[in-house]
Backbone as a ProteinNet text record, in pm:
[ID]
protein_1_A
[PRIMARY]
MRSPVERADIGFRSGDARCAGWLYPAGSVEQPAPCVVMGHGFGGVKEGRLDAYAKRFQRSGFAVLVFDYRYFGASTGEPRQLLRVGSQLEDWASTIDYARSFEYVDDSRLTVWGSSFGGGHVIRVAARDPRIVAVIAQVPHTSGPASARAAGAAAGLRTAAAGDRDMLGALLRRPPYYVPVVAPRQFRGADQPRCPPWIPGNISRAVRLAQRDHRAQLADCLLLLTEAGRDAGAGRYRRPSHPSSTRRAGGPKCTSGRVTALPDGPL
[TERTIARY]
-1211.2	-1165.5	-1188.7	-1242.5	-1267.9	-1142.5	-1128.6	-1015.3	-1028.9	-919.3	-927.3	-925.2	-900.7	-887.9	-1008.4	-1076.8	-1189.6	-1142.1	-1042.5	-987.4	-845.6	-756.4	-617.3	-574.3	-494.3	-434.6	-318.4	-311.7	-204.5	-142.4	-27	40.6	127.8	145.2	223.2	270.5	374.2	430.4	348.5	336.5	276.5	349.6	428.3	508.5	604.3	602.1	692.8	626.9	513.9	439.5	409.5	353.9	308.4	158.8	82.5	-62.4	-102.4	-200.3	-253.4	-391.7	-428.5	-559.5	-604.2	-718	-773.9	-790.1	-754.3	-773.6	-876.7	-982	-1085.8	-1071.9	-1012.6	-1000.9	-1138.8	-1147.9	-1273.4	-1301.7	-1428.1	-1464.6	-1395.5	-1377.1	-1311	-1176	-1074.3	-940.4	-900	-996.8	-965.8	-924.9	-972.4	-935.8	-937.2	-861.7	-858.2	-998	-1021.6	-1154.1	-1152.1	-1266.5	-1274	-1247.9	-1202.3	-1160.2	-1221.6	-1258	-1306.6	-1207.5	-1156.2	-1068.8	-1152.9	-1151	-1240.2	-1163.4	-1206.2	-1148.7	-1257.7	-1233.5	-1335.8	-1330.8	-1409.6	-1422.2	-1347.3	-1398.9	-1335.2	-1313.1	-1186.8	-1153.8	-1187.6	-1230.7	-1276.1	-1164	-1186.3	-1094.5	-1175.5	-1104	-1170.5	-1265.4	-1239.3	-1330.1	-1466.8	-1480	-1607.3	-1705.8	-1724.4	-1824.2	-1794.2	-1672.2	-1639.7	-1638.9	-1619.1	-1619.7	-1755.4	-1863.8	-1997.1	-2012.9	-1964.9	-1969.8	-1877.1	-1756.6	-1657.5	-1707.7	-1773.1	-1823.8	-1931.4	-2014.3	-2117.8	-2055.2	-1955.1	-1885.1	-1818	-1754.4	-1685.8	-1783.4	-1899.7	-1999.1	-2050.5	-2036.6	-2079.8	-1969.7	-1854.9	-1748.7	-1635	-1631.8	-1525.2	-1414.6	-1292.3	-1186.5	-1199.7	-1168.6	-1186.3	-1062.2	-1015.3	-904	-950.1	-952.3	-992.6	-868.2	-850	-726.8	-753.9	-656.6	-654.3	-557.7	-596.7	-504.5	-387.3	-274.4	-162.7	-207.5	-149.4	-182.5	-310.1	-380.7	-507	-504.9	-585.1	-606.6	-478.4	-463.7	-346.4	-230	-247.5	-138.3	-43.9	79.3	178.2	167.9	249.9	253.9	224.3	304.2	287.7	279.5	200.2	113.7	-9.4	-71.9	-188.4	-309.4	-397.9	-522.1	-497.5	-381.9	-353.1	-412.4	-496	-560.3	-499.2	-428.7	-370.7	-428.5	-492.5	-559.7	-461.1	-346.4	-248.1	-198.1	-174	-127.5	-234.2	-360.2	-465.7	-483.6	-468.7	-475	-358.5	-241	-126.5	-152.5	-218.2	-252.2	-348	-442.6	-532.5	-454.1	-363.2	-285.1	-199.6	-138.6	-54.7	-138.1	-256.9	-344.1	-389.4	-423.3	-465.4	-351.4	-230.3	-114.4	-92.4	-109.6	-91.5	-196.8	-320.9	-427	-396.8	-343.2	-313.1	-196	-120.3	-3.5	-40.7	-165.2	-206.2	-247	-195.3	-221.9	-367.7	-439.5	-579.9	-673.1	-618.1	-698.1	-691	-804.4	-811.8	-798.1	-678.3	-654.6	-727.4	-793.2	-873.4	-1017.3	-1049.3	-1184.8	-1174.8	-1122.8	-1101.4	-1195.3	-1264	-1358.6	-1306.7	-1329.7	-1295.4	-1425	-1426.9	-1545.1	-1501.6	-1565.7	-1532.5	-1657.2	-1650.7	-1764.3	-1727.3	-1820.4	-1801.7	-1675	-1578	-1455.2	-1386.4	-1391.5	-1336.2	-1414.7	-1545.5	-1624.4	-1577.2	-1534	-1474.4	-1340.6	-1263.5	-1133.2	-1146.3	-1242	-1245.4	-1281.3	-1360.8	-1390.3	-1262	-1181.8	-1056.4	-955.7	-949.6	-856.4	-888	-1015.8	-1054.4	-1025.8	-1037.9	-1006.1	-857.8	-774.5	-630.2	-585.3	-662.9	-622.7	-723.8	-694.4	-791.9	-817.8	-738	-759.1	-871.7	-917	-1028.9	-1157.7	-1236.9	-1354.9	-1483.5	-1485.6	-1609.5	-1578.4	-1667.6	-1655.6	-1787.1	-1777	-1893	-1861.9	-1932.1	-1909.8	-2032.3	-2018.1	-2129.5	-2128.5	-2236	-2248.6	-2115.3	-2062.6	-1927	-1915.8	-1805.2	-1768.1	-1695.1	-1750.4	-1694.5	-1648.8	-1687.5	-1652.2	-1643.2	-1523	-1505.9	-1582.5	-1571.6	-1647.8	-1798.6	-1852.2	-1996.1	-2036.1	-1952.8	-1982.6	-1978.8	-1883.2	-1873.7	-1997.6	-2045.8	-2167.1	-2287.7	-2295.3	-2408.2	-2406.3	-2286.9	-2275.3	-2314.2	-2300.9	-2338.1	-2220.1	-2241.1	-2132.6	-2080.7	-2170.5	-2127.7	-2034.8	-2073.8	-1988.9	-1857	-1862.1	-1739.4	-1642.1	-1693.8	-1607.2	-1545.1	-1624.5	-1571.1	-1460.2	-1482.4	-1380	-1257.6	-1278.7	-1165	-1078.8	-1142.7	-1067	-984.8	-1044.9	-971.1	-853.8	-876.8	-769.2	-654.9	-688	-583.7	-505.4	-575.2	-507.1	-409.4	-451.8	-364.3	-244.1	-267	-156.7	-56.7	-105.9	-15.9	65.3	-0.2	71.1	179.6	152.8	254	376	353.1	465.3	548.9	483.2	552.4	598.9	586.7	628.6	553.2	428.1	344.1	271.6	222.6	145	20.1	-34.5	-155.5	-270.8	-351	-474.3	-586.7	-643.1	-742.4	-884.2	-971.5	-1112.8	-1194.1	-1314.5	-1396.3	-1451.2	-1457.1	-1514.4	-1649.4	-1687.2	-1819.3	-1875.1	-2007.1	-2074.6	-2118.5	-2144.2	-2187.4	-2310.2	-2299.8	-2408.5	-2452	-2368	-2404	-2402.4	-2299.6	-2289.2	-2264.5	-2335.9	-2318.8	-2176.6	-2119.9	-1984.9	-1881.7	-1908.7	-1811.6	-1802.7	-1895.5	-1887.3	-1784.5	-1731.8	-1630.4	-1507.1	-1442.4	-1329.6	-1210.6	-1196.7	-1082.2	-1106.2	-1225.6	-1255.7	-1213.3	-1113.8	-1066	-1169.2	-1203.8	-1305.3	-1248.8	-1116.8	-1053.7	-968.5	-946	-864.4	-800.8	-676.4	-614.1	-700.4	-701.7	-788.9	-759	-633.5	-601.4	-666.9	-726.2	-794	-914.1	-970.6	-1086.4	-1051.8	-931	-889.2	-870.8	-808.1	-784.7	-915.8	-1014	-1142.4	-1216.5	-1212.8	-1282.5	-1224.7	-1096.2	-1031.3	-1029.5	-1069.3	-1063.4	-1166.8	-1120.7	-1209.2	-1175.3	-1267.5	-1242.1	-1242.2	-1179.7	-1179.4	-1310.5	-1413.6	-1544.4	-1547.6	-1443.8	-1441.2	-1370.9	-1346.4	-1277.3	-1353.9	-1281.7	-1342.5	-1331.7	-1445.3	-1450.2	-1516.6	-1463.5	-1531.6	-1557.9	-1466.8	-1481.5	-1509.4	-1562.9	-1579.4	-1726.9	-1772.2	-1906.7	-1907.1	-2011.9	-2018.4	-2152.6	-2148.2	-2266.7	-2243.1	-2323	-2311	-2436.3	-2418.3	-2530.1	-2529.3	-2641.5	-2648.3	-2761.7	-2748.8	-2850.7	-2942.7	-3068.9	-3168.2	-3142.4	-3088.2	-3063.5	-2919.7	-2827.2	-2685.2	-2630.8	-2586.6	-2532.3	-2387.1	-2322.7	-2180	-2146.6	-2241.7	-2214.5	-2311.7	-2318.4	-2420.1	-2425.6	-2313.2	-2312	-2400	-2421.8	-2500.7	-2639.4	-2698.8	-2829.1	-2939.5	-3014.3	-3135.9	-3121.2	-3016	-3011.6	-3110.1	-3170.9	-3266.6	-3218.1	-3106.2	-3056.9	-2907.4	-2830	-2685.5	-2649.4	-2736.9	-2703.9	-2701.4	-2768.8	-2769.3	-2630.7	-2546.7	-2410	-2333.4	-2369.2	-2300.7	-2344.7	-2475.5	-2523	-2460.1	-2429.9	-2369.5	-2218.4	-2164.2	-2019.6	-1958	-2034.6	-1985	-1911	-1868.8	-1790.5	-1872.7	-1809.5	-1876	-1837.1	-1932.9	-1904.5	-2011.7	-1980.4	-2074.4	-2185.2	-2164.1	-2266	-2261.8	-2367.9	-2367.1	-2507.1	-2513.3	-2642.6	-2628.2	-2725.6	-2731.6	-2848.2	-2822.1	-2925.2	-2940.7	-3063.1	-3089.8	-3137.2	-3071.4	-3112	-3226.4	-3325	-3435.5	-3387.2	-3458.2	-3424.5	-3449.7	-3376.8	-3394.9	-3272.5	-3271.6	-3155.2	-3132.3	-3004.1	-2969.1	-2951.5
-1559	-1420.4	-1375.4	-1256	-1203.3	-1139.3	-1146.8	-1083	-931.4	-860.3	-714.1	-647.1	-723	-667.6	-708.6	-610.4	-640.9	-672.1	-596.9	-619.8	-566.6	-641.7	-599.4	-605.7	-507.5	-511.4	-609.2	-695.9	-795.6	-796.5	-860.7	-875.2	-998.6	-1062.4	-1185.1	-1203	-1283.7	-1306.9	-1409.9	-1385.3	-1482	-1470.4	-1570	-1561.3	-1445.6	-1359.6	-1244.9	-1117.9	-1130.5	-1013.1	-1025.3	-918.3	-917.2	-889.2	-984.5	-969	-899.7	-812.2	-741.3	-795.5	-782.6	-832.1	-779.1	-827.2	-796.6	-927.1	-924.8	-1039.9	-1004.1	-1081.8	-1065.9	-1181.7	-1159.6	-1269.2	-1313.3	-1439.6	-1487.7	-1415.4	-1409.7	-1338.4	-1391.7	-1524.3	-1585.4	-1640.4	-1617.1	-1668.2	-1775.3	-1832.2	-1934.1	-2064.7	-2090.7	-2211.3	-2181.3	-2259.3	-2233.6	-2235	-2139.8	-2123.3	-2165.1	-2204.6	-2228.7	-2098.8	-2111	-1993.5	-1995.2	-1876.4	-1858.2	-1769.3	-1816	-1736.3	-1686.4	-1554.2	-1492.7	-1417.3	-1433.5	-1360.1	-1315.7	-1203.1	-1144.4	-1206	-1148.6	-1200.4	-1117.7	-1115.6	-1052.8	-903.7	-863.3	-722.9	-668.4	-752.9	-705.4	-691.2	-605.1	-587.1	-598.5	-612.8	-641.3	-530.7	-406.7	-297.3	-310.1	-401.1	-422.4	-500.8	-458.9	-510.3	-648.4	-697.3	-823.5	-809	-685.9	-664.7	-699.3	-676	-706	-855.6	-937.6	-1082.4	-1124.8	-1068.1	-1106.5	-1079.3	-965.7	-931.9	-1029.8	-1074.4	-1171.9	-1304.3	-1347.9	-1470.5	-1453.9	-1339.1	-1314	-1319	-1258.4	-1259.5	-1400.7	-1489.8	-1628.6	-1716.7	-1657.6	-1733.7	-1777.5	-1729.1	-1764.6	-1659.6	-1703.6	-1612.6	-1597.7	-1480	-1454.3	-1384.5	-1429.1	-1363.3	-1326.2	-1196.3	-1142.1	-1087.1	-1115.1	-1071	-1010.9	-929.8	-877.7	-961.6	-994.4	-1062.1	-969.8	-1030	-948	-867	-751.1	-652.7	-573.5	-607.8	-540.8	-481.5	-376	-320.4	-279.1	-320.9	-285.2	-381.1	-485.7	-579.1	-519.7	-570	-519.4	-594	-551.9	-615.2	-516.9	-524.7	-438.2	-524.8	-480.9	-362	-381.2	-272.8	-279.9	-338.6	-400.8	-461.8	-573.7	-637.6	-749.6	-877.5	-945.7	-1066.9	-1187.6	-1267.8	-1392.8	-1506.8	-1600.5	-1708.2	-1786.5	-1823	-1899.6	-1825.8	-1696.2	-1616	-1608.1	-1595.5	-1586.3	-1717.9	-1829.4	-1957.7	-1972.3	-1923.4	-1924.8	-1834.8	-1720.7	-1631.6	-1699.4	-1774.6	-1848.8	-1946.1	-2020.9	-2118.3	-2049.1	-1936.2	-1862.6	-1807.1	-1756.9	-1701.6	-1810.1	-1925.5	-2037.5	-2081.2	-2091	-2126.5	-2022.7	-1894.9	-1788	-1797.7	-1825	-1838.7	-1952.8	-2060.6	-2176.3	-2151.7	-2045.5	-2017.9	-1956.9	-1911.2	-1849.3	-1957.2	-1943.8	-2046.4	-2049.3	-1938	-1937	-1977.6	-2025.5	-2078.2	-2230.1	-2294.3	-2439.8	-2479	-2524	-2551.6	-2675.7	-2748	-2862.3	-2821.9	-2692.1	-2642.2	-2513.5	-2527.2	-2410.4	-2414.8	-2303.3	-2287.7	-2182.1	-2201.6	-2099.6	-2044	-1910.5	-1838.9	-1753.6	-1772.2	-1692.2	-1650.9	-1535.3	-1483	-1466.5	-1503.5	-1483.4	-1555.7	-1481.4	-1546.3	-1617.7	-1556.5	-1620.8	-1743.9	-1747.4	-1865.9	-1986.5	-1962.6	-2071.1	-2112.9	-2013.7	-2045	-2139.3	-2111.7	-2188.5	-2334.6	-2362.6	-2502.3	-2574.5	-2508.4	-2569.3	-2578.5	-2474.8	-2474.5	-2589.3	-2609.5	-2715.8	-2853.9	-2868.5	-2996.3	-3028.8	-2924	-2944.1	-2962.6	-2910.3	-2911.2	-2991.5	-3116.8	-3201.6	-3159.2	-3066.7	-3023.2	-2920.6	-2864.5	-2770.3	-2848.5	-2803.5	-2881.1	-2830.2	-2704.9	-2651.9	-2545.9	-2535.9	-2439.2	-2362.6	-2229.7	-2146	-2074.6	-2112	-2054.4	-1972.1	-1840.9	-1750.3	-1711.2	-1741.2	-1719.8	-1744.6	-1867	-1891.9	-1889.1	-1833	-1842.6	-1975	-2063.4	-2197.4	-2236	-2160	-2197.7	-2074.5	-2043	-1931.1	-1947.7	-2062.9	-2082	-2067.9	-2121.5	-2109.9	-1964.7	-1889.8	-1748.5	-1669.6	-1703.2	-1633.7	-1659.3	-1783.1	-1814.2	-1739.8	-1730.3	-1661.3	-1512.2	-1453.4	-1309.5	-1273.2	-1366.9	-1339.6	-1302.9	-1311.9	-1291.4	-1148.4	-1050.4	-909.9	-875.8	-917.4	-890.9	-965.1	-1086.4	-1162.6	-1094.8	-1037.8	-967.9	-843.6	-769.6	-649	-683.2	-784.5	-819.5	-880	-955.4	-1012.3	-902.2	-798.6	-687.1	-616.1	-597	-533.1	-619.1	-750.2	-839.6	-840.3	-844	-843.6	-712.4	-601.3	-471.2	-466.8	-519.2	-517	-609.6	-727.6	-821.8	-767.5	-702.9	-643	-531.4	-451.1	-345.1	-399.2	-513.1	-573.5	-616.1	-670.7	-710.5	-590	-475	-351.7	-271.5	-333.2	-270.6	-141.3	-139.4	-24.7	-48.2	58.9	41.8	-41.6	-105.8	-186.1	-103.5	-167	-105.9	-150.9	-55.3	-88.7	-78	-165.7	-163.6	-158.7	-98.4	-90.7	-227.3	-253.1	-379.1	-358.8	-234.3	-205.8	-80.3	-69.1	52.4	131.9	261.9	342	281.9	264	214	72.4	-0.4	-138.7	-223.6	-203.8	-273.1	-169.3	-179.9	-82.3	-84.2	-204.7	-213.5	-152.3	-153.7	-100.3	51.2	116.3	261.3	301.9	204.9	236.7	293.6	396.8	461.3	369.7	263	174.4	66.5	59.4	-45	0.1	-64.2	-20.2	-46.9	53.3	33.5	-13.7	-34.8	-70.4	-194.5	-264.7	-385	-400.8	-457.2	-473.3	-556.5	-516.6	-580.5	-726.8	-771.2	-909.3	-1011.1	-964.4	-1060.2	-1121.3	-1051.5	-1106.4	-1239.4	-1249.3	-1375.6	-1483.1	-1446.9	-1543.9	-1596.9	-1508	-1550.1	-1640.1	-1607.2	-1691	-1831.4	-1843.5	-1973.8	-2045.8	-1977.1	-2036.9	-2148	-2269.9	-2384.9	-2452	-2449.2	-2507.6	-2659.8	-2722.7	-2867.9	-2913.5	-2935.2	-2971.7	-3114.8	-3192.9	-3329	-3336.3	-3219.1	-3214.8	-3296.5	-3378.6	-3460.5	-3388.8	-3355.1	-3290.8	-3387.4	-3509.4	-3618.2	-3589.3	-3522.4	-3499.1	-3353.2	-3281	-3136.6	-3098.8	-3011.9	-2956.4	-2845.3	-2837.2	-2737.7	-2666	-2532.1	-2449.4	-2368.2	-2392.6	-2322.4	-2237.2	-2106	-2013.7	-1955.3	-1965.7	-1912.4	-1812	-1720.1	-1617.9	-1662	-1625.1	-1675	-1638	-1518.4	-1474.8	-1428.1	-1514.4	-1481.7	-1525.9	-1429.3	-1462	-1503.2	-1486.2	-1513.8	-1652.2	-1721.8	-1855.7	-1954.4	-1951.9	-2025.7	-2173.6	-2233.5	-2377.5	-2418	-2327.6	-2362.5	-2298.6	-2281.5	-2215.5	-2302	-2240.5	-2295.7	-2437.7	-2471	-2604.3	-2613.1	-2728.1	-2744.2	-2842.2	-2907.3	-3008.2	-3023.1	-3059	-3075	-3169.6	-3269.3	-3361.6	-3292.8	-3175.5	-3105.3	-3055.9	-3027.6	-2987.6	-3104.9	-3225.5	-3342.2	-3367	-3348.2	-3367.8	-3266.4	-3148.1	-3044.2	-3055.4	-3159.4	-3173.2	-3094.9	-3065.2	-2983.7	-3065.1	-2999.6	-3068.1	-3174.3	-3282.9	-3392.1	-3385.9	-3401.2	-3402.5	-3485.4	-3533.7	-3618.8	-3539.2	-3411.4	-3329.3	-3190	-3150.6	-3019.4	-2963.8	-2834.4	-2769.4	-2660.5	-2651.6	-2544.6	-2454.6	-2325	-2228.9	-2126.7	-2105.7	-2006.2	-1877.3	-1765.6	-1635.9	-1581	-1515.6	-1458.5	-1344.4	-1321.4	-1209.3	-1077.7	-975.2	-844.2	-805.3	-684.4	-635.5	-715.2	-733.6	-808	-711.5
4458	4443.4	4299.8	4283.4	4150.7	4093.7	3959.4	3893.5	3903.4	3938.6	3946.5	3809.5	3703.5	3568.8	3485.4	3426.5	3338.7	3197.9	3149.2	3016	3011.2	2947.2	2935.4	2789.8	2746.2	2613.2	2614.8	2514	2509.4	2369.4	2357.3	2229.2	2230.6	2115.8	2107.5	1963.9	1947.7	1815.7	1738.4	1608.8	1517.8	1385.4	1352	1230.4	1238.5	1136.4	1133	1185.2	1252.4	1299	1448	1501.1	1639.5	1639.4	1688	1693.8	1823.7	1813.7	1929.8	1962.6	2088.8	2127.6	2261.6	2304.1	2435.8	2511.7	2638.4	2725.7	2831.5	2838.4	2940	3038.9	3155.8	3253	3300.8	3339.7	3396.2	3527.2	3565.9	3687.1	3810.5	3818.5	3933	3891.2	3974.7	3945.1	4045.1	4116.2	4215.4	4150.3	4029.8	3957.1	3807.9	3727.8	3583.4	3522.6	3432.9	3373	3226.9	3172.2	3027.3	2952.7	2829.1	2753	2613.5	2565.6	2429	2355.3	2242	2155.9	2039.3	2016.1	1918.5	1810.8	1685.9	1574.2	1478.3	1411.3	1324.1	1184.6	1095.8	960.9	858.8	737.8	622.2	646.7	661.7	681.3	818	912.6	1042.3	1144	1241.8	1355	1483.7	1593.2	1720.5	1764.3	1720.1	1755.4	1688.5	1594.8	1526.9	1611.2	1734.8	1828.4	1883.5	1870.5	1935.5	2086.9	2135.3	2280.2	2341.1	2267.4	2320.5	2346.6	2253.8	2272.7	2385.9	2387.8	2488.6	2629.7	2649.6	2783	2827.8	2734.4	2770.7	2811.7	2737.1	2775.3	2911.3	2932.4	3058.7	3175.9	3160.5	3268.2	3296.5	3199.6	3217.5	3273.2	3307.8	3372	3282.7	3158.3	3065.4	3066.3	3046.4	3004.1	2852.9	2800.1	2656.9	2603.3	2486.7	2419	2278.8	2250.5	2120.4	2051.9	1922.8	1857.1	1720.4	1675.5	1538.6	1456.1	1333.5	1242.9	1210.2	1175.2	1128	1005.3	990	885.5	916.6	1024.3	1055.6	1195.9	1213.7	1346.1	1415.2	1541.4	1621.2	1600.7	1521.8	1493.7	1389.9	1387.9	1293.6	1160.7	1065.4	934.2	823	717.9	600.8	476.1	373.9	371.6	458.4	496.2	582.3	507.8	589.1	539.1	438.2	445.8	355.8	414.8	339.7	387.7	318.3	396.3	347.8	430.7	365.5	436.5	522.1	465.2	540.7	663.1	649.4	762.8	871	831.6	932	1006.7	938.1	1007.4	1104.7	1065.8	1156.7	1277.3	1255.2	1366.3	1463.9	1412	1500.6	1587.6	1527.1	1603.7	1709.2	1673.4	1768.3	1883.5	1852.7	1956.4	2052.8	1999.6	2084.6	2175.7	2121.5	2204.5	2313.5	2278.7	2376.6	2486.8	2449.7	2550.2	2646	2594.6	2679	2773.5	2749.4	2833.4	2968.3	2984.8	3110.8	3210.8	3332.2	3432.3	3475.6	3460.1	3500.8	3386.8	3275.1	3164.4	3165.3	3162.8	3154.6	3007.8	2970.1	2828	2777.8	2866.7	2823.5	2791.9	2811.1	2783	2701.6	2580.8	2496	2375.7	2353.3	2242.8	2146	2017	1917.3	1858.9	1841.9	1792	1674.3	1560.2	1443.1	1368.5	1304.2	1229	1082.6	993.3	850	801	748.1	701.9	817.6	936.9	1055.6	1096.4	1063.2	1091.6	1012.8	889.7	812.4	869.8	917.7	977.4	1096.2	1187.6	1312.1	1288.2	1185.7	1153.6	1114	1032.4	987.7	1102	1185.4	1298.3	1394	1423.6	1515.9	1458.9	1326.8	1264.2	1277.5	1282.8	1294.7	1439.5	1534.8	1675.2	1756	1786.8	1856.6	2000.3	2054.4	2192.7	2204.4	2093.2	2096.2	2120.2	2218.9	2257.3	2193.7	2145.8	2088.7	1984.2	1885.5	1776.3	1764.3	1757.6	1726.9	1596	1490.2	1357.5	1319.9	1324.7	1296.8	1149.3	1077.9	933.2	861.3	869.7	819.9	667.9	621.1	479.8	463.4	381.7	371.2	231.4	131.1	-5.9	-93.8	-140.5	-231.6	-361.3	-428	-551.5	-531.5	-419.9	-395.1	-372.7	-300.9	-277	-407	-493.7	-622.2	-707.2	-705.5	-782.2	-725.8	-592.3	-529.5	-559.7	-571.6	-597.1	-739.4	-833.2	-970.9	-1058.6	-1189.2	-1285	-1284.5	-1275.5	-1281.6	-1165.7	-1044.7	-928.5	-941.1	-995.1	-1013	-1107.3	-1215.6	-1310.9	-1248.5	-1168.2	-1103.8	-1005.4	-923.8	-825.3	-892.5	-1001.1	-1073.4	-1132.9	-1186.6	-1244.2	-1137.6	-1018.8	-909.7	-866	-859.2	-820.1	-919.3	-1048.4	-1150.9	-1148.9	-1126.5	-1120.5	-1003.5	-889.5	-772.2	-790.9	-847.9	-868.9	-970.2	-1076.7	-1174.6	-1109.6	-1026.4	-956.3	-866	-800.7	-713.8	-794.3	-914.6	-999.6	-1040.8	-1054.5	-1093.2	-971.7	-851.7	-724.9	-695.5	-728.8	-697.9	-565.1	-501.1	-377.1	-403.9	-301.6	-321.1	-377.1	-459.8	-508.6	-415.2	-342.6	-241.4	-296.4	-245.3	-281.1	-152.3	-156	-33.9	4.8	134.7	182.9	250.1	279.3	335.5	270.9	273	228	350.2	336.1	451.2	519.6	652	736.3	701.5	630.6	599.1	725.6	808.5	935.7	1043.8	1154.1	1260	1314.3	1334.5	1388	1296	1165	1069.6	1075	1145.5	1161.1	1266.3	1340.3	1440.1	1369.7	1427	1358.3	1335.9	1415.7	1398.7	1294.3	1237	1139.5	1000.3	937.7	806.3	697.6	615	512	378.7	370.3	243.4	261.4	149.2	151.7	13.9	3.8	-127.4	-221.6	-348.2	-445.3	-470.4	-450.5	-485.9	-393.7	-282.1	-195.6	-265.6	-365.1	-435.3	-500.4	-553.5	-614.7	-508.1	-396.4	-289.8	-232.7	-214.9	-159.2	-256.6	-386.6	-484.6	-487.8	-460.6	-467.7	-334.2	-226.5	-92.9	-82	-71.1	-56.5	75.4	170.1	300.9	290.7	388.7	394.2	457.1	374.6	427.8	479	455	505.5	640.1	700.1	828.3	932	1005.9	1109.4	1243.3	1302.1	1432.7	1530.4	1536.3	1604.9	1752.1	1820	1963	1993.9	1897.8	1911.6	1900	1989.9	1979.5	1875.2	1795.6	1688.4	1691.2	1698.2	1677.9	1551.8	1449.2	1322.3	1304.7	1300.8	1287	1147.3	1077.1	941.8	932	837.8	815.1	702	712.5	618.3	474	449.8	311.6	297.9	335	328.9	193.8	113	-19.3	-12	103	112.1	159.8	219.6	271.6	209.3	76.3	5	33.9	67.3	89.1	206.8	301.5	418.7	416.1	300.9	293.1	354.9	443.6	501.7	553.8	627.6	686.7	802.5	821.6	930.4	1035.6	1011.5	1104.6	1081.4	1186.6	1166.2	1053.4	1025.6	917.7	783	771.8	643.7	608.8	707.9	677.7	620.2	664.3	609.1	465.3	439	301.9	207.7	259.6	176.6	173.3	234.9	238.6	351.5	455.8	566.3	669.2	778.5	880.2	951	987.2	1057.1	1204.3	1293.2	1435.4	1503.7	1623.7	1694	1759.7	1787.1	1851	1791.8	1722.9	1660	1647.3	1618.3	1600.1	1496.3	1407.7	1309	1345.3	1360.3	1397.3	1286.4	1239.3	1135.8	1201	1168.9	1220.6	1137	1197.5	1119.7	1032.3	921.6	834.8	907.7	866.8	928.4	1007.6	1063.6	1137.8	1263.8	1297.9	1418.3	1534.1
[MASK]
+++++++++++++++++++++++++++++++++++++++++++++++++++++++++++++++++++++++++++++++++++++++++++++++++++++++++++++++++++++++++++++++++++++++++++++++++++++++++++++++++++++++++++++++++++++++++++++++++++++++++++++++++++++++++++++++++++++++++++++++++++++++++++++++++++++++++++

């Protein structure tokens, strides 16, 4: 029997906030289906074209749960657009627990999918949760220091100044100092009206210091790591040609993995 629902709005608690998301039931509800949990990257919300990926997974027989991090999109939390690495990792864990609560989800076949900053999150989340069977990390952000070096000194000074201004304002109880996270027409998905174009400046400091656990053991987990040919934000994974290259670079170790390089040009 096919599910009568193509997509449902859902909400669940995560820490002191309520996360919002979309649930795409699998096409058949006769038996529990594998599930993909999806989260966006730096400053992203689910309206940033995650629905296109979710529908493809759904048509292939997967249940899919897409969510917004707290402080972003339809999720609660103040101030808005606040990016805290620890909170986002907690949101991932809460979303995964919520997905496993559905009787038509096979919790022994759960995959996590993340893009950019979220791509770095899913590697760490899977290392912490041995029940996750597969990871899809799309152009993952894996090292703040490496990204800062790739961006160059001038960009580093600009973002540091914005971060210091925002942190000083917080000490003085002033509203957040916001900085743009996208330029006009930089990303097609970012043109969606629900995609916030601003983020508090202090995230620049948090991102520069964000160092993923590259020694994470994913011994029983399948890993697909997709990198872009000229990605300045994920410098640690530049031009890998084989899964072993992630190990040489200090990347995640797993018994079965694949690194795919996307061609240069528009996607």
